[in-house]
C-alpha positions in Angstrom: 20.3 12.9 13.9 16.8 12.8 12.9 14.0 10.1 14.1 14.4 8.6 10.8 18.0 8.0 11.0 17.1 6.9 14.3 15.1 3.9 13.2 17.1 2.8 9.9 20.4 2.6 12.4 18.3 0.4 14.8 17.0 -2.0 11.6 20.5 -2.1 10.5 21.8 -3.6 13.6 19.1 -6.0 14.2 20.6 -9.7 14.1 18.6 -11.6 11.1 15.9 -13.3 13.0 14.8 -9.7 14.5 15.2 -8.3 11.0 12.7 -10.9 9.7 10.4 -10.7 12.5 10.1 -6.6 11.7 9.7 -7.3 8.0 6.6 -9.3 8.6 5.4 -6.9 11.1 6.0 -4.0 8.6 4.7 -5.8 5.6 1.2 -6.4 7.6 1.2 -2.6 8.9 2.1 -1.3 5.9 -0.7 -3.2 3.8 -3.3 -2.2 6.4 -2.3 1.4 6.2 -2.8 1.3 2.1 -5.9 -0.4 2.8 -7.4 2.1 4.8 -6.4 4.6 2.7 -8.1 3.2 -0.5 -11.2 2.5 1.6 -11.3 6.5 2.8 -10.4 7.5 -0.8 -13.2 5.3 -2.0 -15.7 6.0 0.3 -14.6 9.9 -0.4 -15.6 9.6 -4.4 -11.4 9.9 -5.3 -11.6 6.9 -7.3 -14.9 7.6 -8.9 -13.3 8.7 -12.1 -11.1 6.3 -12.3 -13.7 3.7 -11.8 -16.2 5.2 -14.5 -13.2 5.3 -16.9 -12.7 1.7 -16.5 -16.3 0.7 -17.0 -16.2 3.0 -20.2 -13.5 1.1 -21.7 -14.8 -2.3 -20.9 -18.3 -1.0 -22.6 -16.2 0.0 -25.4 -14.6 -3.6 -25.7 -11.3 -2.4 -24.7 -11.0 -4.5 -21.7 -9.4 -8.2 -22.0 -9.4 -11.3 -19.4 -6.8 -11.6 -17.2 
């Protein structure tokens, strides 16, 4: 059995309260990991082309208020 399968089985066996606690922790963990990746990508210039395209669309009037 793989580590992921072991983790899946452990999660499946959690009582409801412990699962809710795990889900809260995992949501925060996952969001933090995502934020750090975005920060690395931005610092590394990986988002520059997307930003340039969005700014060009805005300048050309192809943007709208959200």
